[in-house]
C-alpha positions, -999 to +999 in steps of 0.1 A: +204-460-343+192-441-320+224-422-314+226-417-355+190-412-361+197-382-328+231-375-346+220-367-377+187-351-363+212-319-343+236-318-374+200-308-393+192-285-366+224-268-367+226-265-405+189-246-408+198-225-378+226-211-394+208-201-423+185-186-405+153-217-406+134-235-389+144-274-385+110-288-390+110-275-425+137-299-432+120-337-439+147-369-425+143-392-452+163-427-440+171-446-474+172-481-459+178-492-493+195-529-487+185-529-458+166-561-440+131-558-422+148-561-388+168-526-395+142-505-410+122-519-385+146-511-355+149-479-371+112-470-371+112-476-332+140-453-327+119-425-345+128-428-381+088-415-399+102-414-435+120-440-455+128-441-492+135-466-514+155-472-545+147-507-559+107-519-565+106-554-560+126-548-531+109-522-511+075-539-523+079-572-493+093-547-469+062-523-466+041-554-468+063-565-439+057-535-426+027-524-428+016-519-396+038-493-386+028-458-395+054-444-417+059-428-454+071-444-481+096-422-504+102-435-537+134-423-544+157-442-571+151-448-616+116-454-620+104-473-650+066-465-670+059-504-669+068-505-629+041-474-623+020-488-608+032-508-582+051-479-575+015-455-568+001-485-545+034-483-524+048-450-523+035-415-505+061-396-527+077-407-554+110-383-566+130-394-594+098-384-626+114-374-656+096-376-681+057-371-694+057-407-704+063-418-671+041-390-659+014-399-675+016-441-660+009-425-629-015-406-631-036-435-652-027-461-617-029-433-594-065-432-610-079-460-607-069-461-569-087-426-562-054-412-551-031-381-562+004-392-559+030-370-549+056-365-572+091-343-577+109-339-610+139-351-608+168-328-631+201-340-641+220-311-630+257-322-637+240-331-668+255-371-663+247-396-689+251-418-661+220-402-641+182-404-648+171-366-649+152-342-671+179-317-686+171-285-668+167-264-693+134-288-700+127-288-666+101-260-670+083-279-697+085-312-687+069-295-653+046-276-672+028-306-693+029-333-664+009-301-648-027-315-669-029-345-657-059-346-627-038-375-606-003-363-600+010-336-585+040-321-586+053-308-552+090-300-561+126-308-580+148-334-571+184-339-579+215-360-573+242-343-581+279-351-589+301-369-563+327-342-553+348-351-519+347-317-507+301-309-500+316-272-508+320-281-543+285-296-552+268-263-534+262-249-572+243-274-581+221-271-551+216-238-560+214-245-594+177-269-582+174-238-561+169-213-587+150-238-610+126-248-587+124-202-578+113-196-615+087-225-617+072-213-583+069-176-594+053-190-628+021-205-604+015-232-631-023-250-621-018-279-599+021-273-596+033-260-556+065-264-559+073-264-520+096-295-523+138-296-522+149-335-522+188-328-527+216-336-500+234-371-490+247-387-458+284-364-468+268-333-480+227-324-468+244-293-446+254-279-478+220-291-492+201-273-463+222-237-470+209-237-505+170-249-493+165-284-494+131-298-480+142-337-478+174-353-474+185-386-479+203-405-455+213-439-451+249-451-444+250-418-417+223-438-400+226-472-410+263-478-413+274-495-451+248-511-475+240-550-470 
């Protein structure tokens, strides 16, 4: 596990240096969905500081079991509005907000906890019916609407592009997300920071970093095949 994490960090360093970036500007989110608590604890011991989960109930059990460890938890799966209460109580970051309705639920429950929830807006860059996310042309309007919530702060964008065997084929989607982020950033909307780009997974994160990724979500390359 430690060797695999080190290999990923070396690739992150090489990818950032190749485009003149500081490796410290890229956060490695180890995607631990379907992995048992023992494997996640092993990853934490090996130096993983950020963990990503896709399913609320599975994550709840893991987070409670690992409560003694100082790690940052990211929710990276599709989030239903009726699960927002639990998500807000468990996660430091929610990457997959794609509607005002969901943001309103997150805001309501964050307010009750006295918390300002960090969120990312999920954009469906490939316009795929099988995937969640707001359409690129609707993203700016959604961000503006969500910005009025006091207990939610939009920190950037997230995408799960279409799958291609060639990482370079995914690059246009990463570039599109960066350009969308930059366009919103220029508007200087109150309560919107737009510093983060959550994009890139095990097979294509080098290309994502070249296009500006600040969070890469790596599962298979760290934990191996899903269990």
